[in-house]
Structure formats: C-alpha cells, structure tokens
N, C-alpha and C positions, 0 to 999 in steps of 0.2 A: 241474297250473299249474305254473310254475316260482314261485322267490323272487320278490319283488317289492321295490321300494323304498318306505318310509312313503307317499310322495306319492300313490301308489295309491288311499289313503283318508283321509289328514288332512285334504286340502283339504276335503272332505266333512263330515267330523267337526267342522271350525270350522265351516261353513256351517248345520248342521242341528244345533248344539247335540247331540252326542253325543262320547262317548271311546272313544279305543281302547284295550284293556288290553296294557302289556306285563306278560309272564309271566317268570319267568327260567327257563331250561332248566337244570338241573344235572345230567342222567341221562336212561337211554333212559324210566322212568318219570313223571317230571314232561314230555317232550315227548311220550307219549301221551295224559295226562290231558288236558293242553293243547289238542291237538287233536282231541280226541273232544268236550272240553265245546264249544268252537269249530264243532264240524260238527253237534251238535245243536243249537244256537243261531243257526246259518249267519250266523256273526260274522267279520270279518278282525281278525288278531292280529297281535303282537309277539314273538318269541322274543327275550328279552333274555339276553344270554351276558356274564357280566364277566370280566376277566381270570382270575381264579381260578376260575374254572368250567371255562375253555377250556384252562388248565393240566391240571386234573382229567379232562376228558374227552377232550382233544386235539383237534385245530383240525380234521383231518380227521373224525374221528367226530363231531363236531358240526355241520358242516355238511352231514353225510350223512343224520342225524338230520332235519334239518330242511328238506331235498329230498324225502328222505321223506314230509314233512307234510305238506309242500304238493303232491306230485302224489296223495298219497291222496284230500287232501282237497278239491284243488280251490276250496282257499282262497285269497284274498289274502293272505299270510303274509309278512312281513318279517322275515328274521333281522338282528338287531341287537347291534352291540358295545355294552355300557354301561358308561360310566364309562372310557372307553378313555384312557389316559394319554400317549400320544405318536402324534407323526404316524404314526412308522414300525409299531407296534401297528395302528393304524387300516389303513395299505395292507396290511398283511399278512394282518389280515381282508377286504379286498377282495379280494386274489387269490387267496385261499381261498375264495372264493363268498358273503361275506356281504351281502348287498344294501342295509345300512345299518350308520352307524356314531354313535357318540356319543361326542367330543371333549369332555372336561371338563379344563379349563384355569382352572377355578375357584380353585384354589388358588395360581396366578398375578397377579401387577396385573392389574387392568382391560385396559392398553395391549397388555401382554404375552398376554393373553387373547384379544384380540381378534386380533393376528399373528399366531398360531399357528392359530387354528379357522380364520383366514381362507385357510391351507394346506391345512388338509385340506379344505373346503368346496371349493376349487378342483380338487384333486385328484381328491376325491368325486364331483362333478358330474359332470365330464369323463367316468365311466366309469359313469354313471346311477343311483349310491349316493346317499341320503340323508345328510344330517347333521343330529344334535341337538347344541346348545350347552349350557352350563351357566354362571349366573351367580350368585352369591352360594354360600354353605356349608351344604348341609344335613348336620343334627348326625346322631349315630347311629352304628351299626356296620355297614358293607357289607363281605362277605370279611374283610381281613385291615384293611381300612380304618376307625380309629375318629375323630369326630369330637365332643370334649364340646358338650354343648349351652351353653356359655357362650363357646364357639368358633366358633358356629352363627352366619353374618352373612347378616341377610335381605338380598333384591336390593334396587338401587336403580331404581325405576322409568324415570328417566331415562335412566340408565345400560344397562339391559336393552332400553330402545327404540333405542338409539344401536348397541348390541353386534347385534341383528340387521340395523341399517339399513348396516352397517361390514361384517359376517358372511355376509350371506345363508342362514344355516340356514334348514333346513325345520322345525325347533320351537326353541323355547327352555326350557330348564329352569331355573324362576327359585325360589331361597330364601326361603318364604314361611311358614314356620313349622312345616313338617311335617319327619319324621326317617325316618331308616332302621332297621329293626327294628318291634317292637310298641310302643306307650306305655305308660308308668306311667300317665298319667294322661291327660286330652284334649287334643289339640293344639289350638294357638291359630293357625288358618290367618290368613293376612293377605289374606282377598280385593278389598281395595280394589287391593291393586298388581298382584295377577291381574289385575283389569279394567280398570287405566288401561294398561295394557302390552299385554294383548289387543287393546283399543280403537285402540291405535294403529298396531299390525303386522297382515298380512294370514296370518300363520303360527301355529299352536295353541302355546298354553303347557303343558308339562309337568310334571305332579306327581307329583314321588319320594315315595319314604316312604307308598305309597298302604295298605299292609297295617295294618288298625285303625283308620283314620280313621272315624269314623260317617258314617252312609249321608249323613244331612241335608248333612253338609259334602261330601262328595262332590257329589252335587245341585249342591249350592251352586258348585262349584269349576267344574263342567263349564257350568253356566248363564253364569257371567263371563268365560269364556273356556279352560276346561282342555280340551285334545282328546287328550292321553294320559296314561295313569293306569300306574303301575309299581306293580307285586304280586309279591314274592317270599315274605317271611316269613309270610304266612300257609298258602302251601301247602306251603313249611317245616314248620310248628308242625303241621297235618293231616296230613303224611306221617308225620312222627317220631310222634306221638302214636297214630297207627292200628299203628304197629308195636309200641310198647310194648305197647297193648293183647294184639295176639295173642301175644307173648313172653311177656305175664305171667300168661295163661293155660294157655297150655301151655308148659312147659321143655321140652319134646322136640321142636319144632318147629323143623325145619334147614334145612326147602327155603324156599332165599328166594322163591318166587312164593307160597308160604304168607302171608308177611305183604308183600310189594310187589304182591300184586295189592289187597288191602284199602285199602293206603299211595294206591295209583292212584284209587283209585274216591272214594277221601276227598279228593283235590285235582280229581278232576273237579267234585265239589260246588262245590266254593271257586271256582272259573274259573267255571264258569257261573253263579253267585249275582253273581259280579262283572261277565262281561258282561251281566247284566241291569241289573244296579244303574250299567252306564256309558252304556245305552241303545246298544249295539252290537248289539244280536241284528236277525236280518237285514237287516244292514247289507255284506255281503257281495257 
C-alpha cells in the first residue's frame, strides 16, 4: 500500500471518537518498532519526522523507510513533517514523497500564521497532501527548540476556530497545557478549550506532547475532540533505557544488534500500549 494523507483516517477518527498516533521516526529501529506494533494492532498511524530527524537520517532514507513500512504492512500510513518551519521545507518534503506536512507558524503573529499556513495548504492540497496547522505555543523541548513554561501560550478558542475557517487545514494543533518531553508533574490540560474548538470545526484537534500524559487525561481529550496524538519521548526513553541495561550488564558487547534488538522490542511495547489507549486498534 502506498503512503496516504492523514485524510484517509482522521475524519473517521473524529466521527468515531478515537485518535491516531503520530510516532516519530528517528532511525531504522524506530521505524521497525512502530510498524510492527501497528501491524499487531491493525491500526493506522503517522510517522512523524522533525527537521532535526530529517537532517540526521537524510530525506531519501526517511522516505524509503516509510515506503517500505507501508508496502510491508499494507496499513494506511502517513509520512508527516513535524513542526515544519517554512513553506520551502514543506515543499521539499512533499517533492520527496511525504504524504502530509505540518506548518508551525505559532511563533508568528496570528494574522501572519494564517497567511503563511494558507500558502502551504493551497500547494499541499493541490498535490493530495494533508496539512496540520498550529496555534498557541507548546512548552518543553523538541529537537533544538526549547520553550519555557512561562512562555507557553494557550490557544484562544475563537482564534482557533477562525484559524481553521481561513486556512482549511486538515487538523489543528492547539496549545492546551501539554508540553514536549516528559512531565515533572501532572499536566493541566484545558479540556474546555479542546471541546469548544472541536465542536465548531469539522476536523480533529491534535494533542502535542502526548508522552507521559496520564491515561485518563488521554481518554478525556479524545472524548472531547482530539483525533491525533503525538508521542516521541516515551519511545526515546524506552529505547535508551534498554540500551543502557544491555551495556551495563556486559561491557564486552559491541555488536549493535545485541542492544538495538531489545531497544526495538521495548519500543514495540510502548507503541502497542498507546494504540490501545488511543482506540485505533482494528481501525486500519
């Protein structure tokens, strides 16, 4: 099966109140673990690729891994640019074979964010590629981007509704109290903002910073309108902890397969548990 846009499954997710996971692909083992878990659960999913990961893996290898996963699995898989910083980066990814892109204009003024996002939507939709937009500023650290908690701004519901009306994005990421990375305490998610926006627009809300959010909060966010949830840090932690454990037990291990295989297996468990929590099992 070829890679698909997020529109192959997000409308169904919104209608049937489940969420599709975006699991970031950082190397071969991440790609293998994510697709293995999704095949077990018979779930659609989204490969998220940040600009940092793109630089690390190379765009050709990134697309080839995703296409191989789609062909092997037969599942509906979107290859999605995560937090794209410009029109140019989004177009480069689309030309290379990405089936979905995010343009993150949240650091611009509201009007400029609308203007720039509309440009991406117009070009992407002409090529059958889905687009995610963002409003508000999500705290935490992702790649080389760090936003202090005091600088994180919650999305204004009225602005979020107008943002969708003017841009026509296929899903909207709004800042509602989650953060990138793992939480020191419990997040304070504004379910009222999610619900107000989700009721007014026909596309799902995206929850960034899904790692470490308590299960009951995830379930409630889906109930009030979240249809896409991003997970990366929990996979990174599971991968690294597994590698540390193997190398800590035996300093003579030098074959990467000896520690990357258990790392991959650890990530399969994480992704499976998230798919089950999100309710997307058997939705492929």
